[in-house]
C-alpha positions, 0 to 999 in steps of 0.5 A: 747638368750644371746648366739645369741647376742654373736655370731651376734656381733662376725659375725659382725667383719667377714667383717673386717677380710675377704680378697678377691682374687677374687669376683664380683663387682656391675654391673659387666660383665662376658663374656660367654663360647661360647660352654657352653653359660655360665661363672663361677663366683669365690668369693675366699680369706681368712678369719681370723675369728675363730667364723665363720664355714662356708661361703654361696654364695647365688645367685639370678637370676632376683629376684628369688633363683637360686643357692648357694655354701657353704664351711666349713672353715678349720684354720690354725694358725687362718686363713682359705682359701675359694674358692666358685663358681657360674655358671651363664647362658648368657641372658638378666638376672640379678644376685644378689650375697650374701656372708654369714658367718655362725656359728651354724645356725646363718648368717650374710651378709659380701659381695653383688654384684648386677646386674651381667650379662653375654654375649659377649664383644667388643673392640673399637680403633681408632680416633675421629670417633670412639670416636664418642661423640655428636659433635653437641650437639644433646642429642640423642646418648643415645636413645640405651642405656640399662642396659644391655650394660656395659663398664668398667673404664674411657676413660680418656686420663689422665694416672692418672685417669685410675687406679682410675676408677675400676668400671662398668658403663652403657655404655654411648653414649654421652660423650667422654673420661670419665666414660663408654664412648663408643660413639654414633655408638658403643652404637647403635651397641651393642643395635642391637646385644643386641636385636638380640642375646638377651644377654648383651653387653660389650663395651670398647672403647680406641679411642683418637681423632686426632691420627695417627695409629703409636700412637696406637702401643703397648710399648713392654716393658710395654704393659700397659703403661698408657701413651699410647693409647694401654696401657690404653685400655689394662689395662682396658681390663685386669682389667675388664677380657674382654682382654682374652674373647672379640669376636672382635675389631672394628677400625675406624681410618686413617683420620690423615694418609689420606695423608700418604704412605699406605705402612707405614700404612700397616706396622704399621697395621701389628704391631699393628695386631700382639700385638692385636693377643697377647693381645686379644687371643679370637679375631677371627674377625676385623671389620673396617670402611673405612674412607671417604672423608673429615677431612683431606683426601679430595681427597685422596684415597690411605689409603682408598683404602687400607682399601677397600682391606683389606678383600683381604689381611686378611681373618679375616677383614670385612670392613664397609663403611661410603659412603651413609650417608648424616649426615656428617659435612665434618669430623664427623658425626651427630647422625643419621649418627653414628646411621647408622654406628652402625646399619650396624656395627651391621649387619656385626658382626651378619652375621660373628660372629653369622651366621645371615641370610643376603642376599648377596645383602645387602653386601656393594658394593665392587669393584673388577676391572676396565676395558676399553671396547674398544680399543678407551679407551673412556669407563670404566666398573667397576666390583663388587665382586657380579655379581648379586648385584643391584647398584643404582646410584644418580643423578650427580654421574659421578662428583664424579669420577676421572681419573688419568694419563690422560688428561682433560677427565671426566666421561659423564654418568654412567649406572648401571646393576647388579654387574657392572657400565659402565662409558662413557667418554668425549673422548679417555684417556690415563689414567691408574686409575680410582678413586670414590672419595665419598662426604664430607657431602651429596651424590650423592651415589652409594648403594646397594638396602638397601641404604648401600654404596659402597666403595670408591676406587682407581683401575688401568684400565686394557686394 
């Protein structure tokens, strides 16, 4: 009995004499390998307690013993290194890790990490509608909150705050620029994906309101420069282990560039994409929201139309509309609007990344071309990418079209058939372009049969 007391006392000092290179944290999220559907969790380091013969890593899954790894220690100059691993399976499972020091059958716990999960991760960037905080103090944005949806660190714009928060958090949809904040639509989207995939989701959101795309570019001399938007986001992604394994990036930005030159925007977009490709090498797809009328872009269609065309320019981009949503204050969205955006984003991600069954009629209507239907040039036919898709027109939609380059001609009526909209003009026109403005606030809208809005556009009218 006296011997046991001596051993336990010796083991009690092991915690202060162990140094970890890798270890899980409470609440940590591990990205799964897409082939094995698993993640390897390492626990490694060194120990300087010669009275310890071996270390045992014991893991419980959903409260039931799952797996263990035991390593005998070999000391050199009073120090022994160790390298233990356990492989966990993705899914809605909680894993608890315990590390024990052992000597002659006596064991003492020297480390624990609880609520470890494994699933898929996503990165979000942009400006205020990517921040998507509770702008109207409705208190509703956490209705999709779940212990299975995690985030790492803080979204603070203060460089000094970022390295201080080295913890995992349950993702939050209400706050902004603080610990665990991901935004309302991001949380909704993550919840829908969690439910569909039956696995945890991690989101890191580095968006900052009122910013131009140029402000999101990487400092190539110091990619993790915490004084930059890019650097703060990358720092968190690297520290969390998600940067190398995140599945996709979701972008909502452009309002601050809305009156600018689309060629400049595209050039900056290409610079940013190249940096993303280096720093987020597992990302295979980018999802972006097309910005809408209002918030500095009233009537301006150039940047919006560039965003509409992104899938034609890049084969890894999917565009998500923000039209068809009435809950908009002229710049930001009420919670119900963000909720709808999150639902649409989840549907797009599930379809593209996970081959979810999805009817083509449910895709957002995206115009392909505009053509005069007669030599008198008093009627225009809009042809959409899906010629079989039903298009629904709200009353008074005619007033949301604009003709460019003509006289005072207007659109008198709009008629929809599958995949096409015919616009009857007030008279012959010399207009060279036609635009669909959308709305700031509520409709009228062009939608598909599921209520998903058509992208706004600015098109040349072909003869």
